[in-house]
C-alpha positions as CSV (number, residue, x, y, z in Angstrom):
1,M,16.1,-12.6,-1.1
2,K,17.0,-14.9,1.5
3,K,14.6,-17.2,3.1
4,I,13.8,-16.7,6.7
5,N,13.9,-19.8,8.9
6,L,10.3,-20.8,9.8
7,A,11.4,-21.7,13.3
8,I,12.7,-18.3,14.0
9,V,9.5,-16.6,12.8
10,L,7.5,-18.9,15.2
11,V,9.7,-17.9,18.1
12,L,9.5,-14.2,17.4
13,F,5.7,-14.4,17.0
14,T,5.4,-16.4,20.3
15,F,7.6,-13.8,22.0
16,T,5.5,-10.8,20.7
17,V,2.2,-12.4,21.9
18,A,3.5,-13.3,25.2
19,F,5.3,-10.2,26.0
20,P,3.6,-7.3,24.4
21,Q,5.2,-3.9,24.1
22,G,5.3,-1.9,27.4
23,G,5.3,-5.1,29.4
24,K,1.5,-4.8,29.9
25,P,-0.6,-8.1,30.1
26,A,-2.5,-8.7,26.9
27,K,-5.7,-9.2,28.7
28,G,-7.0,-8.5,32.3
29,D,-9.3,-6.7,34.6
30,S,-9.6,-2.9,34.5
31,D,-10.0,-0.8,37.5
32,V,-13.6,-0.6,38.8
33,P,-15.2,2.3,40.5
34,A,-16.4,1.5,44.1
35,T,-18.4,3.1,47.0
36,S,-16.5,2.9,50.3
37,T,-18.6,3.0,53.5
38,I,-16.7,3.6,56.8
39,N,-19.0,2.4,59.6
40,N,-18.6,4.4,62.9
41,S,-19.7,1.7,65.4
42,D,-20.6,-1.9,65.8
43,A,-23.9,-3.6,66.3
44,T,-23.6,-2.9,70.1
45,G,-23.1,0.8,69.6
46,S,-19.4,0.7,70.5
47,F,-17.4,3.2,68.4
48,F,-14.5,2.1,66.2
49,R,-11.1,3.5,66.3
50,I,-11.4,4.2,62.5
51,Q,-14.5,6.2,61.6
52,S,-15.8,8.2,58.8
53,D,-16.1,12.0,58.7
54,G,-20.0,11.8,59.0
55,L,-20.5,12.9,55.4
56,G,-21.7,9.6,54.1
57,S,-20.0,7.1,51.7
58,Y,-16.8,7.9,49.9
59,R,-17.6,7.6,46.2
60,N,-15.2,7.5,43.3
61,G,-15.0,10.9,41.6
62,V,-16.9,12.8,44.1
63,D,-15.1,15.5,46.1
64,S,-11.8,14.4,44.4
65,V,-12.0,11.0,46.2
66,Q,-10.6,7.9,44.4
67,S,-12.4,4.8,45.6
68,I,-11.7,1.7,43.2
69,V,-11.1,-1.9,43.1
70,Q,-7.9,-2.0,41.0
71,G,-7.5,-4.4,37.9
72,I,-4.9,-6.2,39.9
73,G,-7.4,-7.0,42.5
74,D,-6.6,-4.5,45.4
75,W,-8.9,-2.0,47.0
76,E,-7.9,1.6,47.2
77,M,-9.6,4.6,48.8
78,D,-7.7,7.8,48.6
79,A,-9.2,11.1,50.0
80,K,-5.9,13.1,50.4
81,A,-6.5,15.2,47.5
82,S,-10.1,16.1,48.7
83,G,-10.7,19.4,50.4
84,V,-13.8,18.0,51.9
85,R,-13.5,14.6,52.9
86,R,-11.6,13.1,55.9
87,V,-11.2,10.0,58.1
88,Y,-11.3,9.9,61.7
89,I,-8.5,8.0,63.3
90,D,-8.2,7.4,67.0
91,F,-5.0,6.3,68.9
92,G,-6.7,5.8,72.2
93,D,-5.8,2.0,72.2
94,P,-2.0,1.7,72.4
95,V,-0.5,-1.8,72.7
96,V,1.7,-0.5,75.4
97,P,-0.4,1.5,77.9
98,G,0.7,5.2,78.0
99,D,2.3,5.2,74.6
100,T,2.2,8.8,73.3
101,S,4.2,8.3,70.1
102,A,1.1,9.0,67.8
103,P,1.0,12.8,66.5
104,F,-2.5,13.2,68.1
105,S,-5.0,11.5,70.3
106,A,-7.8,11.5,67.8
107,A,-8.4,13.7,64.6
108,L,-10.0,13.9,61.3
109,V,-7.3,13.8,58.6
110,P,-6.5,13.3,54.9
111,T,-6.3,9.5,54.4
112,R,-5.5,6.9,51.9
113,F,-6.2,3.2,52.4
114,I,-4.9,0.4,50.3
115,S,-5.4,-3.4,50.9
116,K,-3.0,-5.4,48.7
117,C,-4.6,-8.7,48.3
118,A,-2.6,-9.3,45.1
119,T,0.5,-9.7,47.0
120,L,-1.1,-13.0,48.4
121,G,-2.0,-14.2,45.1
122,F,-5.7,-13.4,44.6
123,K,-8.2,-10.7,43.5
124,I,-11.1,-9.7,45.8
125,R,-13.4,-9.7,42.8
126,D,-12.6,-13.5,42.4
127,M,-13.9,-14.3,45.9
128,T,-16.9,-16.5,46.1
129,L,-20.1,-15.7,48.1
130,G,-19.4,-15.9,51.8
131,Q,-15.7,-16.5,51.3
132,V,-13.4,-14.9,53.9
133,K,-9.7,-13.9,53.0
134,Q,-7.0,-12.2,54.8
135,C,-5.0,-9.2,53.3
136,P,-2.4,-6.7,54.3
137,L,-3.8,-3.0,54.8
138,A,-1.9,0.2,54.7
139,T,-3.4,3.5,56.1
140,S,-1.6,6.6,55.2
141,F,-2.6,10.0,56.6
142,D,-1.2,13.6,56.7
143,F,-0.8,15.7,59.9
144,G,1.2,18.7,60.8
145,G,3.0,18.8,57.6
146,N,4.1,15.1,58.0
147,T,3.0,11.8,56.6
148,Y,2.4,8.8,58.6
149,R,1.4,5.1,57.9
150,I,-0.3,2.4,59.9
151,A,0.9,-0.9,58.7
152,M,-1.1,-4.1,59.2
153,N,1.1,-6.6,57.4
154,P,2.7,-9.3,59.5
155,V,5.2,-10.2,56.7
156,N,7.0,-6.9,57.0
157,F,5.9,-6.2,60.7
158,A,5.7,-9.6,62.5
159,S,3.6,-8.1,65.5
160,T,0.9,-6.7,63.4
161,E,-2.1,-8.5,61.8
162,Y,-3.7,-8.9,58.6
163,V,-7.2,-7.7,57.9
164,S,-10.2,-9.9,56.9
165,W,-12.3,-9.5,53.6
166,T,-15.7,-11.2,53.3
167,C,-17.6,-11.4,50.0
168,L,-21.1,-10.4,50.7
169,T,-22.6,-10.2,47.2
170,T,-21.9,-11.6,43.8
171,A,-23.0,-10.3,40.4
172,G,-22.1,-11.8,36.9
173,G,-19.9,-14.4,38.5
174,R,-17.8,-11.9,40.3
175,C,-17.8,-10.6,44.0
176,S,-19.2,-7.1,44.0
177,A,-19.7,-6.4,47.7
178,W,-17.4,-6.9,50.8
179,A,-16.9,-6.2,54.4
180,M,-13.4,-5.4,55.7
181,Q,-12.6,-5.7,59.4
182,P,-9.9,-6.9,61.7
183,S,-9.2,-10.6,61.5
184,V,-8.3,-11.2,65.2
185,T,-10.2,-11.1,68.5
186,Q,-7.9,-9.8,71.1
187,A,-7.5,-10.7,74.6
188,D,-10.1,-8.2,75.9
189,G,-12.6,-10.1,73.6
190,L,-12.8,-7.3,70.9
191,L,-12.4,-7.7,67.4
192,K,-9.5,-5.3,66.5
193,A,-6.3,-5.1,64.5
194,R,-2.8,-4.3,65.7
195,G,-1.0,-1.9,63.6
196,K,2.6,-0.3,63.4
197,L,2.6,3.4,63.3
198,I,5.4,4.7,61.0
199,K,6.5,8.3,60.2
200,V,7.6,8.7,56.6
201,S,9.9,11.5,55.7
202,T,12.5,12.6,53.1
203,V,16.1,13.0,54.2
204,K,18.6,14.0,51.5
205,G,16.4,12.9,48.8
206,K,15.8,9.4,50.3
207,T,12.6,8.1,52.0
208,V,13.1,7.3,55.6
209,E,10.6,5.4,57.7
210,T,10.8,5.8,61.5
211,Q,8.9,3.1,63.4
212,L,6.9,4.6,66.3
213,G,4.3,2.7,68.6
214,E,1.7,0.0,68.0
215,F,-2.0,0.6,68.3
216,Y,-5.2,-1.5,68.2
217,F,-7.9,-0.4,65.8
218,G,-11.5,-1.5,65.5
219,F,-13.3,-0.8,62.1
220,N,-15.6,-2.1,59.6
221,I,-15.5,-0.8,56.0
222,G,-17.9,-1.8,53.5
223,V,-17.1,-1.7,49.7
224,T,-19.4,-2.1,46.8
225,T,-19.1,-2.1,43.0
226,P,-21.6,-1.5,40.2
């Protein structure tokens, strides 16, 4: 039997450890169930443009809701598959006065949120107590047989704004509770985020995104993990 060069064996071993089959990392965080609470008004009693359906917090696995902090570090709350839970979205504060590009003025709709902090190089669970970080937020909702998205990501849409995450509580050396809200105080003195409304459709098997108007949204969403 021919002898195998030791250097080749070491190279193959290193490659196998660094790049396990399937391309998945050898070690990392798992998805963590979360409770997402959409507050309806601020401390002064002023109502937000994004509110809950009035049925309490959105809990992972309850009423077909998915509410998690993903292993890669992003927050996701998806109630689109729920026959019970909805989110209230109000387009009553357009950037251009009189803009009627939204599919409705205000309604309770099946909604999914995802805030992709990992695209900016960090996990929200790694935030320290009191730390504030900014992240993009995408809000997808269905209405009238169509799908729409509100993008708050200045990398892709320069006129929009990030949302702000604040770590409120830590447990076991990881952040376990957060508040998510707009990151900018606008000219009228109110804390609200500017988002781009996009209609998402399929044309000849391809996804087409049609940019509509821009709107301001006030909101405050609390997220907690076990």
